[in-house]
N, C-alpha and C positions, 0 to 999 in steps of 0.2 A: 531754857529747855528743862525737860523733866529731870535730867541728871542733877542739875543744881537744886531743884526742889527736893529730890530724894535725899541728897547729901545734907541739906539743911535740916530735914526731919531726923536724919541719923544723928547729926551733931546735937540737935535739941534733946534727943533721947539720951545721949551720952552725958550731957550737962545735968539732966535730971538724975542720972546715976552717979553724979559726982566725979565724972571723968574730966580731967583738966588737960590732958595731952595725949598724943598718940600712944605712949607707952601704956596707957590704961585701957586700950582697946584689946579685947581678947575674944576668943570664940564664944564664950558664954554671953558676952555683951551683944555680939552679932546675933546670936540666937534669941536673946531677949528682945532685941529690936524687932526681929521677925515675929515673935509671939505677940508683941504689942500691936503690930500692924493687923494681925488677924483678930486680935481682941477688939480693935477699933472698927472692925467690920470691913476692912479692905478685901476686895476680891482676890482670890489666889493669883490671878494673872498680874494684878497691880503689885501685890506683895512680892511676887517673883521678880518683877522688873526692878523694884526698889532694892531687893537683895543683889541683883546684878550690878546696880549702880554702886552699892557698898563694896562689892567685890572689886570693881574697877578702882575704887578709892584705896582699899587696903592693899591691892597689888602695887599701886603707886607708892604707898608708904613703905612697902617691903623693898621695892627697887631703890628707893632713896635712902635705905638704911635707917629709917625712923622707927621701924619695928623689926625684931629679929625674925619672926615667922609670920606668915600671912594669917591674920586672925579669922579671915573668912573661909580659909581653905577647909574643905570637908563639911561646911555647913550646907545642909540640904534645904532646898526651897520647898514651898508648898506643892502638893500634888495638883497638877493642872487637869481640868476636864479633858478627856481624850478627844472630844469632838470640836474643841476650839482650835482654830489655826494658831500657829505660834509666830509671834513677832519678837525679834531680838531687841534688847535694850540698846539704846544708841551707843553707849560706851563699848558694848560688845561689837557693834557694827564697825566702829572706828578701829578697834583692834584687828578685826577680820580684814578690813580693807588695807590697813597700813602694815600689818605684820604677817598676815596670812599667806600671801603669794610667796613662792620660793622656787628654787631650781631654775632650769633653763627657760621655762615658760613664765617666769615671774612677771615680766612686763605685760605679756598677753593676759595673764590671769588677773592682774590688778585692774586692767582696763575692763575686763569682763565683769568683775565683781562690782566695779563702780557703775557700770551700765545697768546691771541687774537690780541693784539697790537704788541707784540714782534716778532711774527712769521706769522702774517697775516692769521690766520686760518679761514676757514669757520665754521659756527656754527656746522654743521654736523661733520666736521673733529675734532673739539674740543671735542664734545660729544663722538665720537668714539675712542678716544685715549686709548690705552692699554699700560701698563708698558713695554710690550715687544716691543712697537714701539719706545721707547726712548733709546738713548745712552747718558746718562748724562755726562760721562767723556769727550766725544767728542763734546757734546752739539749739537746733531742732533736729529731730530724726523722724523718719517715716517708717512705719512697720505695717505689715499685713497680718492682722490678727485672726481670731476664729471667725469662720464663716466668710473668709476672704474679705474682711472689712478692714479698710485702711484707717490709720489715725496718725496724727502728729503728736510727738511727745518732746518736751524740752529736756535738756540735760545741763549739768552744772559746769562751771568753769574748769573744775578739775578734770573732767572728762575731755574737755577741749584740749587741754595741755597734754593729756595722756595720748590722745589721738595723734597729736603732732609728733610726739616721741615715737609712737608706734609706726607711723609711716611719714617720716620727715620730708620725703621727696614727693611732691604733688603728682609726679608721673606715675608713681606706684599706687596711687590711690584710685584703684579701679577694681571691680569685682568684689569678692567677699572681703569684709573687714577682718574676719577671722578665718584664714585658710585652714584646711584640714591637715592632718598628719599623714605621712607616708603617701604623698601624692594625691590625697583626697581634695576635691575642690574647695570644701568648706568644713569648718568644725562641726562635729555631730553633737546632738543633745546629750548623748552618753558622756562624751568628753567634758561637756560643761558641768554636768552633774558631778563628775569625778573631781574636777578642779575646785569646785565649790566645797565639797566635803573634805578634800585634802587640805585646803586652805584653812577651813574651820578647825580641823583637828590640830593644826600647828599652833593655834592660839587657845586650845583647850575647850572648844565648843563642839558639842555632839549634836547629831540630828539636824544639822543645818543643810538645807537643800536650796536650789534656786527659787523654789516657791516660797521658802522662808524669807528670802530677800525681797521678793515681790510683795509679800504680805507686810513685811516691815516697812517698805516704801509707803504703802497705803496707810498703815497705822500711824506712822510718824507724821505724815502730812495731816491727817485728821487731828492728831494731838497738837499739831502746830497751828490749828485753826482753819485749815483748808475746808472749803465747802464739800459736802458729800458728793454733790453733783460733779464738781471739778475732778474729784478723785476717781469717780466712776468713769468719767470721760478719759482721764489719763490711763486708766487700766484697760479701757476698751470693753467695759462691762455693759450689759443691757439692764434695764429696770427689772427688779424682781417681780414686779406686778404686771408688767406688759412686755411686749417684745420690741418696744421702741426705746430709743435712747431717752435719757433725761433731757431737760431743756437744753437748747443749743447754747454753747458757751463760745464766746469769741476767743481768738488766739491771744489777744491782749489780756483778757480776764484769766485765761489758763496760765499764761506765762507769769502774770503778777502773783497769782496764788502760789504757784510753784516756787518763785523766788522768795516769797515771804515765809512759806511754811516748811520747805524741805531743808533739812540741816546740811545737806551737801551741795545745795544750789550755788553757793558762793565759792566753793572749791577750797 
């Protein structure tokens, strides 16, 4: 994955700087790595992603006591163009999914985050999920997207296990997957927005929305080698040039591409 590539480049930079161990990593070296990326012509978005990978690595070093203070703390990334959608680096996604949910709704929130990122669902699609829309054994779900157009989307093994924990009794697996609060029949898009932003804040990520997870889903699939046509089919997008879908894709092709390219497919 890109995380390993990013860290390999960081280690190579450190070696050229004469750094032989974690104790030699400091804030100036992290900033120097970022400057070198920009000097080599990396796009701001790529440099920002690589910095995020370095942050995940230095956070690990700090937790393990290999460095006293996180050397990447306070290092600002390059300014990103305002018109570009934001995708999280995969290490940040992992932190969000595994450490973000908390409180009495932690189980629900973990499942919701995994679905938003793992299947690229829109907020309205996640809110509208019913148990009847799921095929847990086959790991498929059906959603009704924009324009009342239905599509099938695969999900990872981790989601299958979370679904089992969320409703272990088959008798209760009816109606909305995510019931609402205070007697409401189902969760609202506003609640989903709130749980995403709150989970992100717990792990130090700002500006993360459900759409950030959907965009990250698509970006990471493409970076993993998935076909653009497969990704557009999974997202329920139409062609930018016509009002018709891209070429038909069989379910086997779609499932295979998802399994091979999405980092959470294996759970």
